[in-house]
Phi, psi and omega in degrees: 000134181262131176252130181245132180244136179231069181288167176298138178242131177264025183218155175260029183302136175286347179282127177231117183247146180236126174279121186235135174278100184207156179304136179083356180256152179294157180298136180281116180220163174304325181293321178294320177300317180296320177299317181294323177295324176295319175302317182297316181297324184264008179058055179237143179230117178286138183298328184296344177267351188236355192300324180297330180272319185279332183228067179288168181292335179205164181303137175234091186291144172288334178285157178234157174300138180203152178235141174243133184272128184300318182299321178288318178300315184293322179296319179290323177295321178297321177295320176297327177299329178281332191251333190246124178291154181266358180288198186301330180291330179240049189323110173074349184046051177259135184240110190275150174278130182246113178298135187298341183251017180250032169068025179081001176292153181280051184242128175288322174221174179298345182236348188238142179241133177224144182208157168263132179243143189225127181235126182281164180305132177074000183280154170244135169267119188297160188285142170201176174212159182203158180286342178296134176280142191218165170208165171236140176228132188254117179264342177201152173086175175198174177119347176262140172248132169265137184247108184248114182057034179085002182257110180286128184235122181291145176241120181224164182309130178088351181283142175247125187233093180277156179206111180294159184297154173072027170255130174296135180209149178218171176228152171216140179262114185265007185244181179263013180237147174289162179216142178234150176206176175253145172252142171232135180216166175262033182307310181300323179295313180290330175296315180296321182271000177054050185237008191273146172228153181214146181209132174287148173251214181286152175285332182224144174273164184280166177298325180294334179270352183268018179278170183230070182288152176296319179234137176285167177298322181296323179291320180296333181269318190246353190268031180245116189307126176074006184242126180249133179294126182293328184293341181269122179282209180297132178266113184257343180291145180289146176088163184290142174278350179272121189266357179209130174247111192277145184301323184300326178286318179297314181300315181295320180297317179293316180298318181294323177301316182290327175294317177301318178300317181295337179270001177093011180257162179278163178155338179265160179294318177202167182306127179078009184229101176263151180204145174227153178244135176282128185230162178282119182293343180275334187231340186081358180278180175301155184294333180227149184298334185240359186227131172255142179228137183217162170233133181240143176233123182242120184289155183305132179087348179281139173239122183284152177292139177300133181233134172249140176219145168289145186091168187241162181222154169237133179243146167233134176286114178278322183203152175088193182212165180175188178242129180248134176237121177238114186062238180258010183251134178233146176220152163271134184231152177223182186311129174093337182299144179242144176215159185249139172242104180290168181302131174065018171269131181290138178240132169222152185227135172243125181275130174239019184285155177207189184295338183278341183230010182209131178296327181269351185077008183228173175270114179256127184236126170270134182231138166228148187214173177262020185307321180301327178294313182293324178291320179297327180268002182059037178250007182284137176210138180227140174226124176257124182302134179089003178229175176266000183279000000 
């Protein structure tokens, strides 16, 4: 039985302590009450009243599993395109995913930010920069170029476009059709650590930057597999110097893994499950210091083993359909849908994709996570059901 005392307080202290008759707690006495009031006045909190919350047996994320439907997101983004300017007043026309248990903040997880961004025909998104590390991933359409440090980079379906923090960047739509894509950033992480900076750039990009080259300068220099430009010395800036990872390369890598598996060789994560990680060609590390990005392909009828990991992830269905189970929650998903996997919640996926709903005949999933942060702090842990790992 819990006894609660609410004595008069001569202080506006935000600390509120409760003396409770419970196993492992001190005996409730007037002297204990007086001690707790003294703690409150001096802004002190004894660990014995908080240990269950501060030191649980395993991670208990404030975020919950949730799914956002692409068709609904895209329809709302199109409506925003009619109503909201893309200039400084409506900076970027980005619409963030808000996890239902994070207090209405525009955070998909406590560390990750995801949004749909929408650019109308002929529009420019004005230049800015920020310390937050970012990427763009295109699930449909083409025609927008992102201009990073004056380098125009084409955005097309399946392309992954990372951009480390503090680079000036703008976008322009060179076609007569609108285009939508998803943005991923570490905004919540930098918000939590109080480390963020932001700066406006030019309102308009130059005519020289408004070109539409097939390959950006960064791709011509860094986009050749296994080849590093000799003229470039040590790369000290954070994040990858390659600004676009093209779908044709990702698709071929996934397909080849599955062919190798069919021939009896290793290469897949598990039977019927191919995966690749986007890496920095200069270092082999993750493309961004705080964000990991991967593409997974799950063949029709395959069900992946449940996996738990510290840290959180956001997935987008690039192609195909299937059933996703996160913890005790399951959804049917199709192209474009996004879902969240909170820390230490088990994830398993069953592919129901086929030739009618997938170019590859499989369920293709784009994933980004905060794994580099947890690995840098040595807090990473993974458990695959049915194994000792």
